[in-house]
DRENTORKOL-3810 file (N, C-alpha, C; in nm, 4 decimals):
REM DRENTORKOL-3810
@n.u->5.3482; n.v->8.9527; n.w->17.3783; ca.u->5.4541; ca.v->8.9975; ca.w->17.2641; c.u->5.3802; c.v->9.0020; c.w->17.1383
@n.u->5.3774; n.v->9.1163; n.w->17.0810; ca.u->5.3159; ca.v->9.1553; ca.w->16.9581; c.u->5.4306; c.v->9.1210; c.w->16.8498
@n.u->5.3692; n.v->9.0697; n.w->16.7419; ca.u->5.4564; ca.v->9.0602; ca.w->16.6153; c.u->5.4460; c.v->9.2104; c.w->16.5273
@n.u->5.5556; n.v->9.2492; n.w->16.5002; ca.u->5.5905; ca.v->9.3630; ca.w->16.4299; c.u->5.6283; c.v->9.3568; c.w->16.2923
@n.u->5.5701; n.v->9.3872; n.w->16.1921; ca.u->5.5816; ca.v->9.3883; ca.w->16.0508; c.u->5.6765; c.v->9.4914; c.w->15.9987
@n.u->5.6981; n.v->9.4826; n.w->15.8781; ca.u->5.7922; ca.v->9.5898; ca.w->15.8111; c.u->5.6984; c.v->9.7246; c.w->15.7989
@n.u->5.7738; n.v->9.8339; n.w->15.8097; ca.u->5.6989; ca.v->9.9639; ca.w->15.7741; c.u->5.7084; c.v->9.9866; c.w->15.6274
@n.u->5.6400; n.v->10.0937; n.w->15.5788; ca.u->5.6199; ca.v->10.1239; ca.w->15.4528; c.u->5.7613; c.v->10.1800; c.w->15.4066
@n.u->5.8192; n.v->10.2528; n.w->15.4957; ca.u->5.9566; ca.v->10.3195; ca.w->15.4441; c.u->6.0647; c.v->10.2059; c.w->15.4418
@n.u->6.0555; n.v->10.0991; n.w->15.5128; ca.u->6.1486; ca.v->9.9879; ca.w->15.5068; c.u->6.1468; c.v->9.9216; c.w->15.3615
@n.u->6.0040; n.v->9.8954; n.w->15.3337; ca.u->5.9688; ca.v->9.8331; ca.w->15.2092; c.u->6.0166; c.v->9.9125; c.w->15.0907
@n.u->5.9928; n.v->10.0570; n.w->15.1084; ca.u->6.0318; ca.v->10.1339; ca.w->14.9896; c.u->6.1798; c.v->10.1339; c.w->14.9692
@n.u->6.2688; n.v->10.1191; n.w->15.0761; ca.u->6.3997; ca.v->10.1369; ca.w->15.0756; c.u->6.4589; c.v->10.0099; c.w->15.0092
@n.u->6.3937; n.v->9.8951; n.w->15.0482; ca.u->6.4402; ca.v->9.7684; ca.w->14.9806; c.u->6.4105; c.v->9.7531; c.w->14.8407
@n.u->6.2863; n.v->9.7974; n.w->14.8042; ca.u->6.2410; ca.v->9.8196; ca.w->14.6652; c.u->6.3262; c.v->9.9025; c.w->14.5748
@n.u->6.3851; n.v->10.0125; n.w->14.6214; ca.u->6.4759; ca.v->10.1119; ca.w->14.5656; c.u->6.6151; c.v->10.0357; c.w->14.5530
@n.u->6.6693; n.v->9.9612; n.w->14.6528; ca.u->6.7838; ca.v->9.8887; ca.w->14.6324; c.u->6.7819; c.v->9.7705; c.w->14.5341
@n.u->6.6617; n.v->9.7086; n.w->14.5359; ca.u->6.6486; ca.v->9.6140; ca.w->14.4218; c.u->6.6575; c.v->9.6746; c.w->14.2985
@n.u->6.5574; n.v->9.7828; n.w->14.2665; ca.u->6.5673; ca.v->9.8428; ca.w->14.1429; c.u->6.7015; c.v->9.8923; c.w->14.0900
@n.u->6.7680; n.v->9.9385; n.w->14.1688; ca.u->6.9114; ca.v->9.9930; ca.w->14.1329; c.u->6.9968; c.v->9.8823; c.w->14.1009
@n.u->6.9949; n.v->9.7739; n.w->14.1692; ca.u->7.0775; ca.v->9.6470; ca.w->14.1380; c.u->7.0307; c.v->9.5937; c.w->13.9975
@n.u->6.8936; n.v->9.5789; n.w->13.9614; ca.u->6.8545; ca.v->9.5407; ca.w->13.8275; c.u->6.8731; c.v->9.6553; c.w->13.7225
@n.u->6.8672; n.v->9.7723; n.w->13.7581; ca.u->6.9200; ca.v->9.8733; ca.w->13.6426; c.u->7.0701; c.v->9.8461; c.w->13.6079
@n.u->7.1614; n.v->9.8060; n.w->13.7132; ca.u->7.2818; ca.v->9.7784; ca.w->13.6710; c.u->7.3073; c.v->9.6368; c.w->13.6046
@n.u->7.2466; n.v->9.5414; n.w->13.6430; ca.u->7.2620; ca.v->9.4035; ca.w->13.5947; c.u->7.1994; c.v->9.3789; c.w->13.4546
@n.u->7.0792; n.v->9.4445; n.w->13.4275; ca.u->6.9941; ca.v->9.4143; ca.w->13.3006; c.u->7.0742; c.v->9.4435; c.w->13.1795
@n.u->7.1337; n.v->9.5720; n.w->13.1782; ca.u->7.1997; ca.v->9.5850; ca.w->13.0363; c.u->7.3194; c.v->9.4893; c.w->13.0388
@n.u->7.3997; n.v->9.4629; n.w->13.1308; ca.u->7.5011; ca.v->9.3605; ca.w->13.1135; c.u->7.4450; c.v->9.2287; c.w->13.0746
@n.u->7.3394; n.v->9.1762; n.w->13.1081; ca.u->7.2791; ca.v->9.0728; ca.w->13.0762; c.u->7.2454; c.v->9.0602; c.w->12.9262
@n.u->7.1860; n.v->9.1713; n.w->12.8755; ca.u->7.1256; ca.v->9.1651; ca.w->12.7387; c.u->7.2423; c.v->9.1909; c.w->12.6455
@n.u->7.3449; n.v->9.2601; n.w->12.6914; ca.u->7.4914; ca.v->9.2646; ca.w->12.6157; c.u->7.5439; c.v->9.1222; c.w->12.6031
@n.u->7.5451; n.v->9.0792; n.w->12.7103; ca.u->7.6178; ca.v->8.9242; ca.w->12.6952; c.u->7.5385; c.v->8.8253; c.w->12.6113
@n.u->7.3944; n.v->8.8502; n.w->12.6124; ca.u->7.3192; ca.v->8.7548; ca.w->12.5189; c.u->7.3555; c.v->8.7956; c.w->12.3720
@n.u->7.3574; n.v->8.9347; n.w->12.3612; ca.u->7.3952; ca.v->8.9682; ca.w->12.2073; c.u->7.5345; c.v->8.9222; c.w->12.1604
@n.u->7.6284; n.v->8.9257; n.w->12.2558; ca.u->7.7620; ca.v->8.8854; ca.w->12.2147; c.u->7.7586; c.v->8.7308; c.w->12.1857
@n.u->7.6864; n.v->8.6545; n.w->12.2641; ca.u->7.6674; ca.v->8.5109; ca.w->12.2595; c.u->7.5981; c.v->8.4755; c.w->12.1113
@n.u->7.4940; n.v->8.5547; n.w->12.0798; ca.u->7.4263; ca.v->8.5328; ca.w->11.9568; c.u->7.5325; c.v->8.5639; c.w->11.8324
@n.u->7.6136; n.v->8.6749; n.w->11.8444; ca.u->7.6923; ca.v->8.7067; ca.w->11.7322; c.u->7.8034; c.v->8.5995; c.w->11.7261
@n.u->7.8592; n.v->8.5626; n.w->11.8255; ca.u->7.9645; ca.v->8.4524; ca.w->11.8260; c.u->7.8967; c.v->8.3203; c.w->11.7715
@n.u->7.7767; n.v->8.2775; n.w->11.8059; ca.u->7.7204; ca.v->8.1804; ca.w->11.7389; c.u->7.6997; c.v->8.1870; c.w->11.5895
@n.u->7.6672; n.v->8.3106; n.w->11.5448; ca.u->7.6490; ca.v->8.3228; ca.w->11.3992; c.u->7.7875; c.v->8.3276; c.w->11.3369
@n.u->7.8838; n.v->8.3777; n.w->11.3873; ca.u->8.0111; ca.v->8.3630; ca.w->11.3274; c.u->8.0549; c.v->8.2269; c.w->11.3152
@n.u->8.0367; n.v->8.1467; n.w->11.4258; ca.u->8.0662; ca.v->8.0121; ca.w->11.4099; c.u->7.9969; c.v->7.9176; c.w->11.3155
@n.u->7.8465; n.v->7.9516; n.w->11.3095; ca.u->7.7774; ca.v->7.8934; ca.w->11.2251; c.u->7.8121; c.v->7.9081; c.w->11.0661
@n.u->7.8478; n.v->8.0315; n.w->11.0491; ca.u->7.8732; ca.v->8.0749; ca.w->10.9192; c.u->8.0099; c.v->8.0069; c.w->10.8826
@n.u->8.1094; n.v->8.0059; n.w->10.9651; ca.u->8.2374; ca.v->7.9334; ca.w->10.9412; c.u->8.2095; c.v->7.7919; c.w->10.9041
@n.u->8.1290; n.v->7.7220; n.w->10.9952; ca.u->8.0995; ca.v->7.5788; ca.w->10.9702; c.u->8.0298; c.v->7.5575; c.w->10.8278
@n.u->7.9325; n.v->7.6530; n.w->10.7914; ca.u->7.8524; ca.v->7.6265; ca.w->10.6612; c.u->7.9720; c.v->7.6458; c.w->10.5341
@n.u->8.0531; n.v->7.7520; n.w->10.5591; ca.u->8.1347; ca.v->7.7663; ca.w->10.4643; c.u->8.2538; c.v->7.6677; c.w->10.4348
@n.u->8.2866; n.v->7.6119; n.w->10.5551; ca.u->8.3832; ca.v->7.4872; ca.w->10.5341; c.u->8.3218; c.v->7.3835; c.w->10.4846
@n.u->8.1903; n.v->7.3431; n.w->10.5129; ca.u->8.1197; ca.v->7.2459; ca.w->10.4388; c.u->8.1105; c.v->7.2534; c.w->10.3083
@n.u->8.0767; n.v->7.3797; n.w->10.2694; ca.u->8.0441; ca.v->7.4208; ca.w->10.1176; c.u->8.1950; c.v->7.3983; c.w->10.0432
@n.u->8.2936; n.v->7.4394; n.w->10.0983; ca.u->8.4310; ca.v->7.4194; ca.w->10.0374; c.u->8.4707; c.v->7.2694; c.w->10.0445
@n.u->8.4409; n.v->7.2034; n.w->10.1370; ca.u->8.4648; ca.v->7.0554; ca.w->10.1225; c.u->8.3806; c.v->6.9893; c.w->10.0137
@n.u->8.2655; n.v->7.0155; n.w->10.0142; ca.u->8.1860; ca.v->6.9683; ca.w->9.9099; c.u->8.2231; c.v->7.0115; c.w->9.7741
@n.u->8.2652; n.v->7.1079; n.w->9.7469; ca.u->8.3064; ca.v->7.1601; ca.w->9.6285; c.u->8.4674; c.v->7.1012; c.w->9.5843
@n.u->8.5262; n.v->7.0689; n.w->9.6887; ca.u->8.6662; ca.v->7.0031; ca.w->9.6665; c.u->8.6430; c.v->6.8578; c.w->9.6328
@n.u->8.5574; n.v->6.7865; n.w->9.6968; ca.u->8.5204; ca.v->6.6519; ca.w->9.6830; c.u->8.4414; c.v->6.6243; c.w->9.5461
@n.u->8.3499; n.v->6.7150; n.w->9.5155; ca.u->8.2492; ca.v->6.6852; ca.w->9.4045; c.u->8.2674; c.v->6.7823; c.w->9.2835
@n.u->8.3483; n.v->6.8712; n.w->9.2914; ca.u->8.3738; ca.v->6.9565; ca.w->9.1687; c.u->8.2602; c.v->7.0560; c.w->9.1386
@n.u->8.1659; n.v->7.0562; n.w->9.2264; ca.u->8.0510; ca.v->7.1482; ca.w->9.2102; c.u->8.0109; c.v->7.2032; c.w->9.3384
@n.u->7.9264; n.v->7.2996; n.w->9.3328; ca.u->7.8655; ca.v->7.3598; ca.w->9.4704; c.u->7.7366; c.v->7.2787; c.w->9.4935
@n.u->7.7064; n.v->7.2764; n.w->9.6136; ca.u->7.5583; ca.v->7.2057; ca.w->9.6501; c.u->7.4458; c.v->7.3005; c.w->9.5936
@n.u->7.3490; n.v->7.2431; n.w->9.5348; ca.u->7.2319; ca.v->7.3101; ca.w->9.4921; c.u->7.1439; c.v->7.3825; c.w->9.6061
@n.u->7.1360; n.v->7.2930; n.w->9.7043; ca.u->7.0615; ca.v->7.3494; ca.w->9.8372; c.u->7.1509; c.v->7.3028; c.w->9.9512
@n.u->7.1197; n.v->7.3766; n.w->10.0593; ca.u->7.1818; ca.v->7.3453; ca.w->10.1790; c.u->7.1707; c.v->7.2169; c.w->10.2361
@n.u->7.0510; n.v->7.1484; n.w->10.1943; ca.u->7.0164; ca.v->7.0253; ca.w->10.2380; c.u->7.1050; c.v->6.9008; c.w->10.1739
@n.u->7.1687; n.v->6.9523; n.w->10.0596; ca.u->7.2826; ca.v->6.8592; ca.w->10.0069; c.u->7.3992; c.v->6.8265; c.w->10.1012
@n.u->7.4203; n.v->6.9307; n.w->10.1759; ca.u->7.5424; ca.v->6.9016; ca.w->10.2713; c.u->7.4959; c.v->6.8185; c.w->10.3716
@n.u->7.3894; n.v->6.8135; n.w->10.4171; ca.u->7.3459; ca.v->6.7168; ca.w->10.5245; c.u->7.3176; c.v->6.5778; c.w->10.4515
@n.u->7.2639; n.v->6.5684; n.w->10.3352; ca.u->7.2417; ca.v->6.4450; ca.w->10.2576; c.u->7.3714; c.v->6.3764; c.w->10.2228
@n.u->7.4764; n.v->6.4419; n.w->10.2144; ca.u->7.5925; ca.v->6.3936; ca.w->10.1528; c.u->7.6988; c.v->6.3809; c.w->10.2912
@n.u->7.6448; n.v->6.4167; n.w->10.3980; ca.u->7.7099; ca.v->6.3964; ca.w->10.5364; c.u->7.8343; c.v->6.5018; c.w->10.5573
@n.u->7.8117; n.v->6.6078; n.w->10.4994; ca.u->7.9139; ca.v->6.7169; ca.w->10.5265; c.u->7.8741; c.v->6.7916; c.w->10.6408
@n.u->7.7485; n.v->6.7807; n.w->10.6777; ca.u->7.6811; ca.v->6.8436; ca.w->10.8134; c.u->7.5970; c.v->6.7547; c.w->10.8852
@n.u->7.5760; n.v->6.7633; n.w->11.0094; ca.u->7.4705; ca.v->6.6769; ca.w->11.0619; c.u->7.3375; c.v->6.7357; c.w->11.0493
@n.u->7.3403; n.v->6.8686; n.w->11.0507; ca.u->7.2126; ca.v->6.9448; ca.w->11.0485; c.u->7.2596; c.v->7.0851; c.w->11.0052
@n.u->7.1496; n.v->7.1483; n.w->10.9263; ca.u->7.1803; ca.v->7.2960; ca.w->10.8840; c.u->7.1711; c.v->7.3851; c.w->11.0186
@n.u->7.2683; n.v->7.4637; n.w->11.0405; ca.u->7.2485; ca.v->7.5430; ca.w->11.1748; c.u->7.1485; c.v->7.6652; c.w->11.1388
@n.u->7.0742; n.v->7.7016; n.w->11.2427; ca.u->6.9972; ca.v->7.8036; ca.w->11.2308; c.u->7.0562; c.v->7.9389; c.w->11.2669
@n.u->7.0111; n.v->8.0423; n.w->11.1615; ca.u->7.0726; ca.v->8.1718; ca.w->11.1947; c.u->7.0326; c.v->8.2184; c.w->11.3464
@n.u->7.1104; n.v->8.2425; n.w->11.4257; ca.u->7.0872; ca.v->8.3021; ca.w->11.5633; c.u->7.0146; c.v->8.4342; c.w->11.5649
@n.u->7.0440; n.v->8.5015; n.w->11.4780; ca.u->6.9858; ca.v->8.6448; ca.w->11.4781; c.u->6.8619; c.v->8.6740; c.w->11.3991
@n.u->6.8502; n.v->8.5899; n.w->11.2672; ca.u->6.7352; ca.v->8.6124; ca.w->11.1838; c.u->6.6436; c.v->8.4881; c.w->11.1757
@n.u->6.6777; n.v->8.3888; n.w->11.2463; ca.u->6.6026; ca.v->8.2663; ca.w->11.2428; c.u->6.6488; c.v->8.1728; c.w->11.1247
@n.u->6.5672; n.v->8.1426; n.w->11.0220; ca.u->6.6072; ca.v->8.0452; ca.w->10.9139; c.u->6.6446; c.v->8.1411; c.w->10.7845
@n.u->6.6604; n.v->8.2748; n.w->10.8071; ca.u->6.6760; ca.v->8.3547; ca.w->10.6966; c.u->6.8180; c.v->8.3561; c.w->10.6321
@n.u->6.8886; n.v->8.2362; n.w->10.5945; ca.u->7.0323; ca.v->8.2476; ca.w->10.5426; c.u->7.0063; c.v->8.3029; c.w->10.3990
@n.u->7.0999; n.v->8.3879; n.w->10.3686; ca.u->7.1218; ca.v->8.4365; ca.w->10.2176; c.u->7.2181; c.v->8.3715; c.w->10.1436
@n.u->7.1771; n.v->8.2904; n.w->10.0461; ca.u->7.2701; ca.v->8.2107; ca.w->9.9749; c.u->7.3280; c.v->8.2804; c.w->9.8516
@n.u->7.4507; n.v->8.2776; n.w->9.8346; ca.u->7.5416; ca.v->8.3459; ca.w->9.7256; c.u->7.5621; c.v->8.2492; c.w->9.6246
@n.u->7.5411; n.v->8.2736; n.w->9.4996; ca.u->7.5729; ca.v->8.1945; ca.w->9.3829; c.u->7.7069; c.v->8.2025; c.w->9.3460
@n.u->7.7684; n.v->8.1083; n.w->9.2887; ca.u->7.9199; ca.v->8.1205; ca.w->9.2424; c.u->7.9314; c.v->8.2407; c.w->9.1514
@n.u->8.0525; n.v->8.2940; n.w->9.1462; ca.u->8.0710; ca.v->8.4091; ca.w->9.0647; c.u->8.0630; c.v->8.3515; c.w->8.8994
@n.u->8.0288; n.v->8.4434; n.w->8.8025; ca.u->8.0339; ca.v->8.4050; ca.w->8.6797; c.u->8.1694; c.v->8.4147; c.w->8.6274
@n.u->8.2233; n.v->8.3117; n.w->8.5533; ca.u->8.3512; ca.v->8.3242; ca.w->8.4970; c.u->8.3925; c.v->8.4642; c.w->8.4305
@n.u->8.4938; n.v->8.5248; n.w->8.4450; ca.u->8.5282; ca.v->8.6383; ca.w->8.3811; c.u->8.5508; c.v->8.6164; c.w->8.2344
@n.u->8.5179; n.v->8.7140; n.w->8.1401; ca.u->8.5315; ca.v->8.6983; ca.w->7.9982; c.u->8.6926; c.v->8.6721; c.w->7.9554
@n.u->8.7742; n.v->8.7242; n.w->8.0340; ca.u->8.9220; ca.v->8.6889; ca.w->7.9906; c.u->8.9694; c.v->8.5602; c.w->8.0257
@n.u->8.8795; n.v->8.4855; n.w->8.0866; ca.u->8.9160; ca.v->8.3320; ca.w->8.1114; c.u->8.8521; c.v->8.2528; c.w->7.9965
@n.u->8.7633; n.v->8.3106; n.w->7.9071; ca.u->8.7087; ca.v->8.2454; ca.w->7.8099; c.u->8.8105; c.v->8.2000; c.w->7.6966
@n.u->8.7950; n.v->8.0803; n.w->7.6508; ca.u->8.8829; ca.v->8.0373; ca.w->7.5349; c.u->8.9048; c.v->8.1385; c.w->7.4217
@n.u->9.0193; n.v->8.1367; n.w->7.3695; ca.u->9.0635; ca.v->8.2302; ca.w->7.2715; c.u->8.9821; c.v->8.1951; c.w->7.1393
@n.u->8.9819; n.v->8.0607; n.w->7.1054; ca.u->8.9077; ca.v->7.9901; ca.w->6.9937; c.u->8.7564; c.v->8.0164; c.w->7.0250
@n.u->8.6891; n.v->8.0680; n.w->6.9074; ca.u->8.5535; ca.v->8.0928; ca.w->6.9259; c.u->8.4758; c.v->7.9527; c.w->6.9176
@n.u->8.3839; n.v->7.9331; n.w->6.9902; ca.u->8.2981; ca.v->7.8063; ca.w->6.9996; c.u->8.1595; c.v->7.8488; c.w->7.0040
@n.u->8.0843; n.v->7.7559; n.w->6.9438; ca.u->7.9333; ca.v->7.7751; ca.w->6.9364; c.u->7.8843; c.v->7.7485; c.w->7.0671
@n.u->7.9539; n.v->7.6915; n.w->7.1561; ca.u->7.8817; ca.v->7.6552; ca.w->7.2882; c.u->7.9118; c.v->7.7678; c.w->7.3838
@n.u->7.8111; n.v->7.8137; n.w->7.4475; ca.u->7.8255; ca.v->7.9171; ca.w->7.5604; c.u->7.8901; c.v->7.8648; c.w->7.6781
@n.u->7.9666; n.v->7.9377; n.w->7.7469; ca.u->8.0389; ca.v->7.9055; ca.w->7.8659; c.u->7.9228; c.v->7.9087; c.w->7.9787
@n.u->7.9098; n.v->7.7992; n.w->8.0328; ca.u->7.7957; ca.v->7.7901; ca.w->8.1264; c.u->7.8406; c.v->7.8306; c.w->8.2646
@n.u->7.7485; n.v->7.9119; n.w->8.3230; ca.u->7.7799; ca.v->7.9687; ca.w->8.4456; c.u->7.7743; c.v->7.8678; c.w->8.5687
@n.u->7.8651; n.v->7.8528; n.w->8.6553; ca.u->7.8371; ca.v->7.7543; ca.w->8.7499; c.u->7.7068; c.v->7.7919; c.w->8.8496
@n.u->7.6528; n.v->7.6708; n.w->8.8861; ca.u->7.5360; ca.v->7.6928; ca.w->8.9732; c.u->7.5743; c.v->7.6375; c.w->9.1078
@n.u->7.4685; n.v->7.6677; n.w->9.1970; ca.u->7.4817; ca.v->7.6016; ca.w->9.3334; c.u->7.4864; c.v->7.7147; c.w->9.4395
@n.u->7.5389; n.v->7.6858; n.w->9.5578; ca.u->7.5686; ca.v->7.7773; ca.w->9.6543; c.u->7.7179; c.v->7.7863; c.w->9.6830
@n.u->7.7693; n.v->7.9079; n.w->9.6459; ca.u->7.9126; ca.v->7.9361; ca.w->9.6682; c.u->7.9228; c.v->7.9964; c.w->9.8173
@n.u->7.8382; n.v->8.0609; n.w->9.8753; ca.u->7.8537; ca.v->8.1214; ca.w->10.0146; c.u->7.7225; c.v->8.1484; c.w->10.0779
@n.u->7.7457; n.v->8.1663; n.w->10.1988; ca.u->7.6220; ca.v->8.1894; ca.w->10.2854; c.u->7.6432; c.v->8.2926; c.w->10.3758
@n.u->7.5345; n.v->8.3913; n.w->10.3780; ca.u->7.5416; ca.v->8.5049; ca.w->10.4757; c.u->7.4269; c.v->8.5194; c.w->10.5540
@n.u->7.4240; n.v->8.5755; n.w->10.6618; ca.u->7.3022; ca.v->8.5869; ca.w->10.7464; c.u->7.2122; c.v->8.6820; c.w->10.6733
@n.u->7.0789; n.v->8.6474; n.w->10.6943; ca.u->6.9853; ca.v->8.7290; ca.w->10.6373; c.u->6.9315; c.v->8.8528; c.w->10.7339
@n.u->7.0002; n.v->8.8505; n.w->10.8497; ca.u->6.9627; ca.v->8.9630; ca.w->10.9464; c.u->6.9912; c.v->9.0989; c.w->10.9044
@n.u->6.9087; n.v->9.1887; n.w->10.9337; ca.u->6.9415; ca.v->9.3222; ca.w->10.9100; c.u->6.9904; c.v->9.3872; c.w->11.0347
@n.u->7.0671; n.v->9.4888; n.w->11.0290; ca.u->7.1348; ca.v->9.5548; ca.w->11.1453; c.u->7.2742; c.v->9.5231; c.w->11.1531
@n.u->7.3368; n.v->9.5786; n.w->11.2572; ca.u->7.4910; ca.v->9.5661; ca.w->11.2740; c.u->7.5300; c.v->9.4897; c.w->11.4047
@n.u->7.6502; n.v->9.4365; n.w->11.3966; ca.u->7.6976; ca.v->9.3755; ca.w->11.5231; c.u->7.7319; c.v->9.4903; c.w->11.6188
@n.u->7.7833; n.v->9.4671; n.w->11.7364; ca.u->7.8006; ca.v->9.5692; ca.w->11.8417; c.u->7.9190; c.v->9.6486; c.w->11.7937
@n.u->8.0171; n.v->9.6075; n.w->11.7138; ca.u->8.1363; ca.v->9.6842; ca.w->11.6787; c.u->8.1077; c.v->9.7494; c.w->11.5376
@n.u->7.9673; n.v->9.7526; n.w->11.4842; ca.u->7.9415; ca.v->9.8477; ca.w->11.3808; c.u->7.9337; c.v->9.7651; c.w->11.2342
@n.u->7.9684; n.v->9.6310; n.w->11.2241; ca.u->7.9579; ca.v->9.5695; ca.w->11.1154; c.u->7.8431; c.v->9.5104; c.w->11.0807
@n.u->7.7857; n.v->9.5234; n.w->10.9513; ca.u->7.6644; ca.v->9.4788; ca.w->10.9138; c.u->7.6590; c.v->9.3189; c.w->10.9264
@n.u->7.5526; n.v->9.2557; n.w->10.9724; ca.u->7.5429; ca.v->9.1167; ca.w->10.9805; c.u->7.5591; c.v->9.0584; c.w->10.8351
@n.u->7.5216; n.v->9.1136; n.w->10.7316; ca.u->7.5425; ca.v->9.0433; ca.w->10.5946; c.u->7.6739; c.v->9.0617; c.w->10.5583
@n.u->7.7630; n.v->9.1180; n.w->10.6142; ca.u->7.9134; ca.v->9.1051; ca.w->10.5737; c.u->8.0002; c.v->9.0297; c.w->10.6437
@n.u->7.9367; n.v->8.9515; n.w->10.7452; ca.u->8.0176; ca.v->8.8520; ca.w->10.8265; c.u->8.0586; c.v->8.7460; c.w->10.7518
END
């Protein structure tokens, strides 16, 4: 009794079927990983912004560096931007408007607040729905 192997045609048919299945599955896989990274980015930004708000409410000033949030136990660790790595864009507090300046002239200038007011992603590009990462 002779052992019979697969013919070249059978091997090519199987390879064509596998290639077709991979061409269907691969885009869905990469789309789901992109969706997961975008969801993680939104969650990390929400966490950082809440920690900055709590820090400001408790201390009356904004943190000078993100590590202040960890040192003062507002966060356990600074999350990593899942899109751009460690490239968070730090936004300083807005400068007070001139309308809110005192009506009485003083020799002391109004000090602009310092610290980190907001955090944005440092990633270039857009989300799947067309929104720039910097605007999240």
